[in-house]
PDB file with one MODEL, atoms N, CA, C and O in Angstrom:
MODEL        1
ATOM      1  N   MET A   1      11.663  19.816  -2.966  1.00  0.00           N
ATOM      2  CA  MET A   1      10.506  18.764  -2.974  1.00  0.00           C
ATOM      3  C   MET A   1       9.208  19.620  -2.799  1.00  0.00           C
ATOM      4  O   MET A   1       9.234  20.636  -2.104  1.00  0.00           O
ATOM      5  N   SER A   2       8.159  19.233  -3.385  1.00  0.00           N
ATOM      6  CA  SER A   2       6.861  19.718  -3.222  1.00  0.00           C
ATOM      7  C   SER A   2       6.240  19.222  -2.127  1.00  0.00           C
ATOM      8  O   SER A   2       6.611  18.222  -1.513  1.00  0.00           O
ATOM      9  N   SER A   3       5.030  20.092  -1.789  1.00  0.00           N
ATOM     10  CA  SER A   3       4.322  19.476  -0.664  1.00  0.00           C
ATOM     11  C   SER A   3       3.570  18.183  -0.574  1.00  0.00           C
ATOM     12  O   SER A   3       3.323  17.486   0.410  1.00  0.00           O
ATOM     13  N   GLU A   4       3.223  18.008  -2.022  1.00  0.00           N
ATOM     14  CA  GLU A   4       2.731  16.621  -2.278  1.00  0.00           C
ATOM     15  C   GLU A   4       3.745  15.507  -2.072  1.00  0.00           C
ATOM     16  O   GLU A   4       3.408  14.417  -1.609  1.00  0.00           O
ATOM     17  N   GLN A   5       5.007  15.803  -2.429  1.00  0.00           N
ATOM     18  CA  GLN A   5       6.098  14.744  -2.480  1.00  0.00           C
ATOM     19  C   GLN A   5       6.309  14.410  -1.139  1.00  0.00           C
ATOM     20  O   GLN A   5       6.442  13.242  -0.775  1.00  0.00           O
ATOM     21  N   TYR A   6       6.353  15.501  -0.283  1.00  0.00           N
ATOM     22  CA  TYR A   6       6.631  15.317   1.309  1.00  0.00           C
ATOM     23  C   TYR A   6       5.563  14.537   1.862  1.00  0.00           C
ATOM     24  O   TYR A   6       5.746  13.547   2.571  1.00  0.00           O
ATOM     25  N   LEU A   7       4.335  15.039   1.499  1.00  0.00           N
ATOM     26  CA  LEU A   7       3.119  14.175   2.380  1.00  0.00           C
ATOM     27  C   LEU A   7       3.159  12.515   1.743  1.00  0.00           C
ATOM     28  O   LEU A   7       2.903  11.555   2.469  1.00  0.00           O
ATOM     29  N   ALA A   8       3.482  12.389   0.444  1.00  0.00           N
ATOM     30  CA  ALA A   8       3.640  11.057   0.043  1.00  0.00           C
ATOM     31  C   ALA A   8       4.820  10.366   0.665  1.00  0.00           C
ATOM     32  O   ALA A   8       4.626   9.195   0.991  1.00  0.00           O
ATOM     33  N   ALA A   9       5.734  10.759   0.837  1.00  0.00           N
ATOM     34  CA  ALA A   9       7.040  10.153   1.641  1.00  0.00           C
ATOM     35  C   ALA A   9       6.684   9.702   3.128  1.00  0.00           C
ATOM     36  O   ALA A   9       7.066   8.685   3.707  1.00  0.00           O
ATOM     37  N   ASN A  10       5.720  10.882   3.673  1.00  0.00           N
ATOM     38  CA  ASN A  10       5.597  10.454   4.960  1.00  0.00           C
ATOM     39  C   ASN A  10       4.275   9.727   5.021  1.00  0.00           C
ATOM     40  O   ASN A  10       3.909   9.385   6.146  1.00  0.00           O
ATOM     41  N   LEU A  11       3.570   9.463   4.087  1.00  0.00           N
ATOM     42  CA  LEU A  11       2.431   8.254   4.116  1.00  0.00           C
ATOM     43  C   LEU A  11       3.231   6.954   3.811  1.00  0.00           C
ATOM     44  O   LEU A  11       2.901   5.976   4.482  1.00  0.00           O
ATOM     45  N   ARG A  12       4.099   6.812   3.025  1.00  0.00           N
ATOM     46  CA  ARG A  12       4.963   5.805   2.448  1.00  0.00           C
ATOM     47  C   ARG A  12       5.449   5.331   3.854  1.00  0.00           C
ATOM     48  O   ARG A  12       5.107   4.187   4.156  1.00  0.00           O
ATOM     49  N   ARG A  13       6.155   5.991   4.715  1.00  0.00           N
ATOM     50  CA  ARG A  13       6.872   5.796   5.838  1.00  0.00           C
ATOM     51  C   ARG A  13       5.878   5.304   6.773  1.00  0.00           C
ATOM     52  O   ARG A  13       6.266   4.481   7.602  1.00  0.00           O
ATOM     53  N   ALA A  14       4.657   5.668   6.782  1.00  0.00           N
ATOM     54  CA  ALA A  14       3.422   5.266   7.884  1.00  0.00           C
ATOM     55  C   ALA A  14       2.997   3.896   7.325  1.00  0.00           C
ATOM     56  O   ALA A  14       2.741   3.042   8.173  1.00  0.00           O
ATOM     57  N   VAL A  15       2.883   3.563   6.062  1.00  0.00           N
ATOM     58  CA  VAL A  15       2.612   2.067   5.675  1.00  0.00           C
ATOM     59  C   VAL A  15       3.808   1.301   6.079  1.00  0.00           C
ATOM     60  O   VAL A  15       3.565   0.326   6.790  1.00  0.00           O
ATOM     61  N   ALA A  16       5.224   1.556   5.744  1.00  0.00           N
ATOM     62  CA  ALA A  16       6.224   0.765   6.099  1.00  0.00           C
ATOM     63  C   ALA A  16       6.303   0.506   7.344  1.00  0.00           C
ATOM     64  O   ALA A  16       6.439  -0.665   7.701  1.00  0.00           O
ATOM     65  N   GLU A  17       6.234   1.569   8.293  1.00  0.00           N
ATOM     66  CA  GLU A  17       6.478   1.244   9.936  1.00  0.00           C
ATOM     67  C   GLU A  17       5.283   0.895  10.481  1.00  0.00           C
ATOM     68  O   GLU A  17       5.525   0.524  11.629  1.00  0.00           O
ATOM     69  N   ASP A  18       4.008   0.813  10.234  1.00  0.00           N
ATOM     70  CA  ASP A  18       2.832   0.368  10.944  1.00  0.00           C
ATOM     71  C   ASP A  18       3.080  -1.149  11.218  1.00  0.00           C
ATOM     72  O   ASP A  18       3.744  -1.713  10.348  1.00  0.00           O
ATOM     73  N   PRO A  19       2.715  -1.820  12.149  1.00  0.00           N
ATOM     74  CA  PRO A  19       2.896  -3.118  12.373  1.00  0.00           C
ATOM     75  C   PRO A  19       1.693  -3.916  11.584  1.00  0.00           C
ATOM     76  O   PRO A  19       1.874  -5.069  11.194  1.00  0.00           O
ATOM     77  N   ARG A  20       0.333  -3.151  11.358  1.00  0.00           N
ATOM     78  CA  ARG A  20      -0.500  -3.711  10.606  1.00  0.00           C
ATOM     79  C   ARG A  20      -0.248  -4.076   9.038  1.00  0.00           C
ATOM     80  O   ARG A  20      -0.703  -5.070   8.473  1.00  0.00           O
ATOM     81  N   THR A  21       0.495  -3.160   8.506  1.00  0.00           N
ATOM     82  CA  THR A  21       0.962  -3.082   7.004  1.00  0.00           C
ATOM     83  C   THR A  21       2.060  -3.653   6.768  1.00  0.00           C
ATOM     84  O   THR A  21       2.163  -4.708   6.143  1.00  0.00           O
ATOM     85  N   ALA A  22       3.300  -2.789   7.410  1.00  0.00           N
ATOM     86  CA  ALA A  22       4.710  -3.224   7.266  1.00  0.00           C
ATOM     87  C   ALA A  22       5.084  -3.453   5.659  1.00  0.00           C
ATOM     88  O   ALA A  22       5.779  -4.401   5.294  1.00  0.00           O
ATOM     89  N   GLU A  23       4.487  -2.378   4.669  1.00  0.00           N
ATOM     90  CA  GLU A  23       4.483  -2.641   3.432  1.00  0.00           C
ATOM     91  C   GLU A  23       5.667  -1.995   2.851  1.00  0.00           C
ATOM     92  O   GLU A  23       5.949  -0.866   3.253  1.00  0.00           O
ATOM     93  N   LEU A  24       6.377  -2.542   1.984  1.00  0.00           N
ATOM     94  CA  LEU A  24       7.470  -1.621   1.204  1.00  0.00           C
ATOM     95  C   LEU A  24       7.083  -1.305  -0.332  1.00  0.00           C
ATOM     96  O   LEU A  24       7.335  -0.282  -0.969  1.00  0.00           O
ATOM     97  N   GLY A  25       6.542  -2.229  -0.664  1.00  0.00           N
ATOM     98  CA  GLY A  25       6.029  -2.380  -2.176  1.00  0.00           C
ATOM     99  C   GLY A  25       5.026  -1.730  -2.666  1.00  0.00           C
ATOM    100  O   GLY A  25       4.804  -1.720  -3.877  1.00  0.00           O
ATOM    101  N   VAL A  26       4.362  -1.164  -1.881  1.00  0.00           N
ATOM    102  CA  VAL A  26       3.000  -0.210  -2.111  1.00  0.00           C
ATOM    103  C   VAL A  26       3.407   1.188  -2.626  1.00  0.00           C
ATOM    104  O   VAL A  26       4.337   1.788  -2.087  1.00  0.00           O
ATOM    105  N   ARG A  27       2.607   1.801  -3.835  1.00  0.00           N
ATOM    106  CA  ARG A  27       3.171   3.085  -3.902  1.00  0.00           C
ATOM    107  C   ARG A  27       2.221   3.995  -3.586  1.00  0.00           C
ATOM    108  O   ARG A  27       1.046   3.630  -3.605  1.00  0.00           O
ATOM    109  N   VAL A  28       2.478   5.021  -3.321  1.00  0.00           N
ATOM    110  CA  VAL A  28       1.572   5.831  -2.510  1.00  0.00           C
ATOM    111  C   VAL A  28       1.977   7.235  -3.349  1.00  0.00           C
ATOM    112  O   VAL A  28       3.162   7.565  -3.392  1.00  0.00           O
ATOM    113  N   THR A  29       0.878   8.101  -4.057  1.00  0.00           N
ATOM    114  CA  THR A  29       1.032   9.193  -4.908  1.00  0.00           C
ATOM    115  C   THR A  29      -0.006  10.128  -4.476  1.00  0.00           C
ATOM    116  O   THR A  29      -1.174   9.791  -4.285  1.00  0.00           O
ATOM    117  N   VAL A  30       0.389  11.148  -4.348  1.00  0.00           N
ATOM    118  CA  VAL A  30      -0.744  12.329  -3.550  1.00  0.00           C
ATOM    119  C   VAL A  30      -0.774  13.339  -4.642  1.00  0.00           C
ATOM    120  O   VAL A  30       0.242  13.805  -5.157  1.00  0.00           O
ATOM    121  N   ARG A  31      -2.190  13.703  -5.022  1.00  0.00           N
ATOM    122  CA  ARG A  31      -2.615  14.490  -6.130  1.00  0.00           C
ATOM    123  C   ARG A  31      -3.389  15.569  -5.441  1.00  0.00           C
ATOM    124  O   ARG A  31      -4.569  15.224  -5.379  1.00  0.00           O
ATOM    125  N   GLY A  32      -3.179  16.771  -4.887  1.00  0.00           N
ATOM    126  CA  GLY A  32      -3.932  17.583  -4.482  1.00  0.00           C
ATOM    127  C   GLY A  32      -4.677  17.051  -3.021  1.00  0.00           C
ATOM    128  O   GLY A  32      -3.974  16.987  -2.013  1.00  0.00           O
ATOM    129  N   ASP A  33      -6.001  16.708  -2.961  1.00  0.00           N
ATOM    130  CA  ASP A  33      -6.333  16.121  -1.660  1.00  0.00           C
ATOM    131  C   ASP A  33      -6.831  14.483  -1.713  1.00  0.00           C
ATOM    132  O   ASP A  33      -7.690  14.003  -0.973  1.00  0.00           O
ATOM    133  N   HIS A  34      -6.029  13.701  -2.838  1.00  0.00           N
ATOM    134  CA  HIS A  34      -6.199  12.466  -3.195  1.00  0.00           C
ATOM    135  C   HIS A  34      -4.911  11.847  -2.850  1.00  0.00           C
ATOM    136  O   HIS A  34      -3.851  12.472  -2.796  1.00  0.00           O
ATOM    137  N   VAL A  35      -5.069  10.414  -2.588  1.00  0.00           N
ATOM    138  CA  VAL A  35      -4.038   9.669  -2.251  1.00  0.00           C
ATOM    139  C   VAL A  35      -4.214   8.392  -2.952  1.00  0.00           C
ATOM    140  O   VAL A  35      -5.152   7.694  -2.566  1.00  0.00           O
ATOM    141  N   MET A  36      -3.529   7.989  -3.852  1.00  0.00           N
ATOM    142  CA  MET A  36      -3.636   6.983  -4.832  1.00  0.00           C
ATOM    143  C   MET A  36      -2.877   5.794  -4.322  1.00  0.00           C
ATOM    144  O   MET A  36      -1.675   6.040  -4.224  1.00  0.00           O
ATOM    145  N   LEU A  37      -3.245   4.481  -3.939  1.00  0.00           N
ATOM    146  CA  LEU A  37      -2.278   3.294  -3.760  1.00  0.00           C
ATOM    147  C   LEU A  37      -2.339   2.497  -4.736  1.00  0.00           C
ATOM    148  O   LEU A  37      -3.456   2.283  -5.205  1.00  0.00           O
ATOM    149  N   SER A  38      -1.292   1.900  -5.262  1.00  0.00           N
ATOM    150  CA  SER A  38      -1.270   0.838  -6.217  1.00  0.00           C
ATOM    151  C   SER A  38       0.022  -0.194  -5.818  1.00  0.00           C
ATOM    152  O   SER A  38       0.950   0.219  -5.122  1.00  0.00           O
ATOM    153  N   GLY A  39      -0.012  -1.164  -6.183  1.00  0.00           N
ATOM    154  CA  GLY A  39       0.733  -2.409  -6.040  1.00  0.00           C
ATOM    155  C   GLY A  39       0.177  -3.587  -5.597  1.00  0.00           C
ATOM    156  O   GLY A  39      -1.040  -3.679  -5.757  1.00  0.00           O
ATOM    157  N   ASP A  40       0.875  -4.714  -4.970  1.00  0.00           N
ATOM    158  CA  ASP A  40       0.287  -5.914  -4.771  1.00  0.00           C
ATOM    159  C   ASP A  40       0.354  -6.389  -3.260  1.00  0.00           C
ATOM    160  O   ASP A  40       1.462  -6.172  -2.769  1.00  0.00           O
ATOM    161  N   VAL A  41      -0.518  -6.957  -2.438  1.00  0.00           N
ATOM    162  CA  VAL A  41      -0.434  -7.371  -1.492  1.00  0.00           C
ATOM    163  C   VAL A  41      -0.903  -8.653  -1.063  1.00  0.00           C
ATOM    164  O   VAL A  41      -1.880  -9.019  -1.717  1.00  0.00           O
ATOM    165  N   ALA A  42      -0.504  -9.512  -0.120  1.00  0.00           N
ATOM    166  CA  ALA A  42      -0.583 -11.117  -0.034  1.00  0.00           C
ATOM    167  C   ALA A  42      -2.129 -11.317   0.373  1.00  0.00           C
ATOM    168  O   ALA A  42      -2.640 -12.407   0.114  1.00  0.00           O
ATOM    169  N   CYS A  43      -2.915 -10.294   1.012  1.00  0.00           N
ATOM    170  CA  CYS A  43      -4.456 -10.847   1.331  1.00  0.00           C
ATOM    171  C   CYS A  43      -5.352  -9.590   1.426  1.00  0.00           C
ATOM    172  O   CYS A  43      -4.822  -8.480   1.381  1.00  0.00           O
ATOM    173  N   ALA A  44      -6.557  -9.712   1.543  1.00  0.00           N
ATOM    174  CA  ALA A  44      -7.655  -8.974   1.615  1.00  0.00           C
ATOM    175  C   ALA A  44      -7.567  -7.774   2.969  1.00  0.00           C
ATOM    176  O   ALA A  44      -7.762  -6.559   2.930  1.00  0.00           O
ATOM    177  N   GLU A  45      -7.232  -8.584   4.020  1.00  0.00           N
ATOM    178  CA  GLU A  45      -6.930  -7.945   5.166  1.00  0.00           C
ATOM    179  C   GLU A  45      -6.047  -6.720   5.177  1.00  0.00           C
ATOM    180  O   GLU A  45      -6.355  -5.659   5.721  1.00  0.00           O
ATOM    181  N   ARG A  46      -4.805  -6.984   4.460  1.00  0.00           N
ATOM    182  CA  ARG A  46      -3.722  -6.176   4.462  1.00  0.00           C
ATOM    183  C   ARG A  46      -4.119  -4.709   3.484  1.00  0.00           C
ATOM    184  O   ARG A  46      -3.871  -3.521   3.694  1.00  0.00           O
ATOM    185  N   ARG A  47      -4.746  -5.316   2.498  1.00  0.00           N
ATOM    186  CA  ARG A  47      -5.378  -4.134   1.534  1.00  0.00           C
ATOM    187  C   ARG A  47      -6.138  -3.251   2.424  1.00  0.00           C
ATOM    188  O   ARG A  47      -5.941  -2.036   2.402  1.00  0.00           O
ATOM    189  N   ALA A  48      -7.041  -3.824   3.248  1.00  0.00           N
ATOM    190  CA  ALA A  48      -7.885  -2.858   4.030  1.00  0.00           C
ATOM    191  C   ALA A  48      -6.961  -2.131   5.086  1.00  0.00           C
ATOM    192  O   ALA A  48      -7.332  -1.006   5.419  1.00  0.00           O
ATOM    193  N   ALA A  49      -5.859  -2.605   5.630  1.00  0.00           N
ATOM    194  CA  ALA A  49      -5.449  -2.147   6.477  1.00  0.00           C
ATOM    195  C   ALA A  49      -4.413  -1.014   6.039  1.00  0.00           C
ATOM    196  O   ALA A  49      -3.835  -0.225   6.787  1.00  0.00           O
ATOM    197  N   LEU A  50      -4.324  -1.110   4.777  1.00  0.00           N
ATOM    198  CA  LEU A  50      -3.475   0.107   4.236  1.00  0.00           C
ATOM    199  C   LEU A  50      -4.303   1.441   4.295  1.00  0.00           C
ATOM    200  O   LEU A  50      -3.930   2.493   4.815  1.00  0.00           O
ATOM    201  N   GLU A  51      -5.464   1.205   3.683  1.00  0.00           N
ATOM    202  CA  GLU A  51      -6.517   2.353   3.973  1.00  0.00           C
ATOM    203  C   GLU A  51      -6.620   2.917   5.461  1.00  0.00           C
ATOM    204  O   GLU A  51      -6.585   4.130   5.668  1.00  0.00           O
ATOM    205  N   GLU A  52      -6.757   1.936   6.542  1.00  0.00           N
ATOM    206  CA  GLU A  52      -7.023   2.370   7.722  1.00  0.00           C
ATOM    207  C   GLU A  52      -5.678   3.390   8.282  1.00  0.00           C
ATOM    208  O   GLU A  52      -5.789   4.464   8.873  1.00  0.00           O
ATOM    209  N   VAL A  53      -4.555   2.765   7.938  1.00  0.00           N
ATOM    210  CA  VAL A  53      -3.408   3.400   8.430  1.00  0.00           C
ATOM    211  C   VAL A  53      -3.390   4.738   7.506  1.00  0.00           C
ATOM    212  O   VAL A  53      -3.263   5.782   8.146  1.00  0.00           O
ATOM    213  N   LEU A  54      -3.490   4.851   6.190  1.00  0.00           N
ATOM    214  CA  LEU A  54      -3.379   6.085   5.557  1.00  0.00           C
ATOM    215  C   LEU A  54      -4.516   7.044   6.289  1.00  0.00           C
ATOM    216  O   LEU A  54      -4.175   8.110   6.802  1.00  0.00           O
ATOM    217  N   HIS A  55      -5.632   6.674   6.300  1.00  0.00           N
ATOM    218  CA  HIS A  55      -6.779   7.544   7.036  1.00  0.00           C
ATOM    219  C   HIS A  55      -6.667   7.820   8.357  1.00  0.00           C
ATOM    220  O   HIS A  55      -7.499   8.575   8.858  1.00  0.00           O
ATOM    221  N   GLU A  56      -5.666   7.285   9.123  1.00  0.00           N
ATOM    222  CA  GLU A  56      -5.365   7.648  10.493  1.00  0.00           C
ATOM    223  C   GLU A  56      -4.131   8.856  10.273  1.00  0.00           C
ATOM    224  O   GLU A  56      -3.923   9.828  11.000  1.00  0.00           O
ATOM    225  N   ALA A  57      -3.493   8.504   9.188  1.00  0.00           N
ATOM    226  CA  ALA A  57      -2.315   9.537   9.168  1.00  0.00           C
ATOM    227  C   ALA A  57      -2.674  10.728   8.345  1.00  0.00           C
ATOM    228  O   ALA A  57      -1.914  11.673   8.554  1.00  0.00           O
ATOM    229  N   ALA A  58      -3.555  10.943   7.522  1.00  0.00           N
ATOM    230  CA  ALA A  58      -4.020  12.049   6.891  1.00  0.00           C
ATOM    231  C   ALA A  58      -5.682  11.716   6.564  1.00  0.00           C
ATOM    232  O   ALA A  58      -6.072  11.217   5.508  1.00  0.00           O
ATOM    233  N   PRO A  59      -6.524  12.091   7.661  1.00  0.00           N
ATOM    234  CA  PRO A  59      -7.901  11.888   7.722  1.00  0.00           C
ATOM    235  C   PRO A  59      -8.545  12.823   6.449  1.00  0.00           C
ATOM    236  O   PRO A  59      -9.321  12.348   5.619  1.00  0.00           O
ATOM    237  N   GLU A  60      -8.148  14.035   6.447  1.00  0.00           N
ATOM    238  CA  GLU A  60      -8.434  14.863   5.372  1.00  0.00           C
ATOM    239  C   GLU A  60      -8.348  14.536   3.930  1.00  0.00           C
ATOM    240  O   GLU A  60      -8.978  15.255   3.154  1.00  0.00           O
ATOM    241  N   LEU A  61      -7.562  13.419   3.408  1.00  0.00           N
ATOM    242  CA  LEU A  61      -7.460  13.134   2.322  1.00  0.00           C
ATOM    243  C   LEU A  61      -8.435  12.000   1.966  1.00  0.00           C
ATOM    244  O   LEU A  61      -8.767  11.187   2.829  1.00  0.00           O
ATOM    245  N   THR A  62      -8.984  11.919   0.468  1.00  0.00           N
ATOM    246  CA  THR A  62      -9.489  10.779  -0.014  1.00  0.00           C
ATOM    247  C   THR A  62      -8.654   9.923  -0.541  1.00  0.00           C
ATOM    248  O   THR A  62      -7.677  10.286  -1.196  1.00  0.00           O
ATOM    249  N   ILE A  63      -8.956   8.675  -0.305  1.00  0.00           N
ATOM    250  CA  ILE A  63      -7.953   7.604  -0.457  1.00  0.00           C
ATOM    251  C   ILE A  63      -8.710   6.683  -1.823  1.00  0.00           C
ATOM    252  O   ILE A  63      -9.913   6.429  -1.878  1.00  0.00           O
ATOM    253  N   PHE A  64      -7.806   6.329  -2.736  1.00  0.00           N
ATOM    254  CA  PHE A  64      -8.182   5.574  -3.783  1.00  0.00           C
ATOM    255  C   PHE A  64      -7.149   4.283  -3.723  1.00  0.00           C
ATOM    256  O   PHE A  64      -5.920   4.316  -3.797  1.00  0.00           O
ATOM    257  N   ASN A  65      -7.856   3.345  -3.595  1.00  0.00           N
ATOM    258  CA  ASN A  65      -7.135   2.111  -3.340  1.00  0.00           C
ATOM    259  C   ASN A  65      -7.397   1.119  -4.313  1.00  0.00           C
ATOM    260  O   ASN A  65      -8.366   0.360  -4.330  1.00  0.00           O
ATOM    261  N   ASP A  66      -6.161   1.197  -5.383  1.00  0.00           N
ATOM    262  CA  ASP A  66      -5.846   0.319  -6.513  1.00  0.00           C
ATOM    263  C   ASP A  66      -5.084  -0.892  -6.070  1.00  0.00           C
ATOM    264  O   ASP A  66      -4.927  -1.716  -6.971  1.00  0.00           O
ATOM    265  N   VAL A  67      -4.579  -1.200  -4.927  1.00  0.00           N
ATOM    266  CA  VAL A  67      -3.855  -2.361  -4.703  1.00  0.00           C
ATOM    267  C   VAL A  67      -4.461  -3.673  -4.818  1.00  0.00           C
ATOM    268  O   VAL A  67      -5.513  -3.958  -4.245  1.00  0.00           O
ATOM    269  N   ARG A  68      -3.757  -4.540  -5.611  1.00  0.00           N
ATOM    270  CA  ARG A  68      -4.452  -6.050  -6.003  1.00  0.00           C
ATOM    271  C   ARG A  68      -3.956  -7.000  -4.654  1.00  0.00           C
ATOM    272  O   ARG A  68      -3.050  -6.688  -3.881  1.00  0.00           O
ATOM    273  N   VAL A  69      -4.655  -8.030  -4.597  1.00  0.00           N
ATOM    274  CA  VAL A  69      -4.490  -9.155  -3.736  1.00  0.00           C
ATOM    275  C   VAL A  69      -3.980 -10.354  -4.657  1.00  0.00           C
ATOM    276  O   VAL A  69      -4.630 -10.857  -5.573  1.00  0.00           O
ATOM    277  N   THR A  70      -2.631 -10.737  -4.227  1.00  0.00           N
ATOM    278  CA  THR A  70      -1.994 -11.536  -5.182  1.00  0.00           C
ATOM    279  C   THR A  70      -1.603 -12.721  -4.094  1.00  0.00           C
ATOM    280  O   THR A  70      -0.402 -12.807  -3.839  1.00  0.00           O
ATOM    281  N   PRO A  71      -2.316 -13.455  -3.564  1.00  0.00           N
ATOM    282  CA  PRO A  71      -2.012 -14.516  -2.580  1.00  0.00           C
ATOM    283  C   PRO A  71      -0.407 -15.003  -2.948  1.00  0.00           C
ATOM    284  O   PRO A  71       0.057 -15.028  -4.088  1.00  0.00           O
ATOM    285  N   ALA A  72       0.261 -15.352  -1.792  1.00  0.00           N
ATOM    286  CA  ALA A  72       1.744 -15.740  -1.807  1.00  0.00           C
ATOM    287  C   ALA A  72       1.672 -17.151  -1.379  1.00  0.00           C
ATOM    288  O   ALA A  72       2.342 -17.368  -0.370  1.00  0.00           O
ATOM    289  N   GLY A  73       1.122 -18.048  -1.805  1.00  0.00           N
ATOM    290  CA  GLY A  73       1.012 -19.379  -1.366  1.00  0.00           C
ATOM    291  C   GLY A  73       2.123 -20.433  -1.558  1.00  0.00           C
ATOM    292  O   GLY A  73       3.177 -19.922  -1.936  1.00  0.00           O
ATOM    293  N   GLU A  74       2.160 -21.771  -1.397  1.00  0.00           N
ATOM    294  CA  GLU A  74       2.915 -22.772  -1.751  1.00  0.00           C
ATOM    295  C   GLU A  74       2.857 -22.815  -3.192  1.00  0.00           C
ATOM    296  O   GLU A  74       1.751 -22.681  -3.716  1.00  0.00           O
ATOM    297  N   PRO A  75       3.958 -22.993  -3.969  1.00  0.00           N
ATOM    298  CA  PRO A  75       3.631 -23.490  -5.373  1.00  0.00           C
ATOM    299  C   PRO A  75       3.034 -24.685  -5.656  1.00  0.00           C
ATOM    300  O   PRO A  75       3.401 -25.685  -5.037  1.00  0.00           O
ATOM    301  N   GLU A  76       2.124 -24.759  -6.537  1.00  0.00           N
ATOM    302  CA  GLU A  76       1.596 -26.112  -6.843  1.00  0.00           C
ATOM    303  C   GLU A  76       2.111 -26.902  -7.705  1.00  0.00           C
ATOM    304  O   GLU A  76       2.596 -26.322  -8.676  1.00  0.00           O
ATOM    305  N   GLY A  77       2.202 -28.348  -7.699  1.00  0.00           N
ATOM    306  CA  GLY A  77       3.126 -29.229  -8.562  1.00  0.00           C
ATOM    307  C   GLY A  77       4.607 -28.898  -8.742  1.00  0.00           C
ATOM    308  O   GLY A  77       5.133 -27.986  -8.104  1.00  0.00           O
ATOM    309  N   GLU A  78       5.229 -29.605  -9.567  1.00  0.00           N
ATOM    310  CA  GLU A  78       6.630 -29.542  -9.910  1.00  0.00           C
ATOM    311  C   GLU A  78       6.881 -28.220 -10.892  1.00  0.00           C
ATOM    312  O   GLU A  78       6.009 -27.690 -11.581  1.00  0.00           O
ATOM    313  N   GLU A  79       8.181 -27.840 -10.802  1.00  0.00           N
ATOM    314  CA  GLU A  79       8.371 -26.934 -11.842  1.00  0.00           C
ATOM    315  C   GLU A  79       9.537 -27.804 -12.684  1.00  0.00           C
ATOM    316  O   GLU A  79      10.421 -28.576 -12.311  1.00  0.00           O
ATOM    317  N   ASP A  80       9.090 -27.280 -14.076  1.00  0.00           N
ATOM    318  CA  ASP A  80       9.824 -28.298 -14.946  1.00  0.00           C
ATOM    319  C   ASP A  80      11.107 -27.091 -15.673  1.00  0.00           C
ATOM    320  O   ASP A  80      10.964 -26.036 -16.290  1.00  0.00           O
ATOM    321  N   LEU A  81      12.266 -27.823 -15.260  1.00  0.00           N
ATOM    322  CA  LEU A  81      13.299 -27.050 -15.422  1.00  0.00           C
ATOM    323  C   LEU A  81      13.988 -27.515 -16.657  1.00  0.00           C
ATOM    324  O   LEU A  81      14.528 -28.622 -16.654  1.00  0.00           O
ATOM    325  N   ARG A  82      14.015 -26.628 -17.891  1.00  0.00           N
ATOM    326  CA  ARG A  82      14.653 -27.251 -18.926  1.00  0.00           C
ATOM    327  C   ARG A  82      16.090 -26.884 -19.361  1.00  0.00           C
ATOM    328  O   ARG A  82      16.621 -27.476 -20.301  1.00  0.00           O
TER     329      ARG A  82
ENDMDL
END
């Protein structure tokens, strides 16, 4: 395992275990001194918390946050099953 893969695994664990984020579906990729985040979260606060957690875990890295906010609310209307 390369040092970038090892670092990415540690950052994924930090994102999964921190109570501010507790995210398992966010992808973390490390390339040199850059971290790329991608995936979906339910709110803008969670998206911002991801950056905060990663900055605390690896302050020397530049973070690119490409995580999308996709609210997971109650379904609207009835579902038409045919």
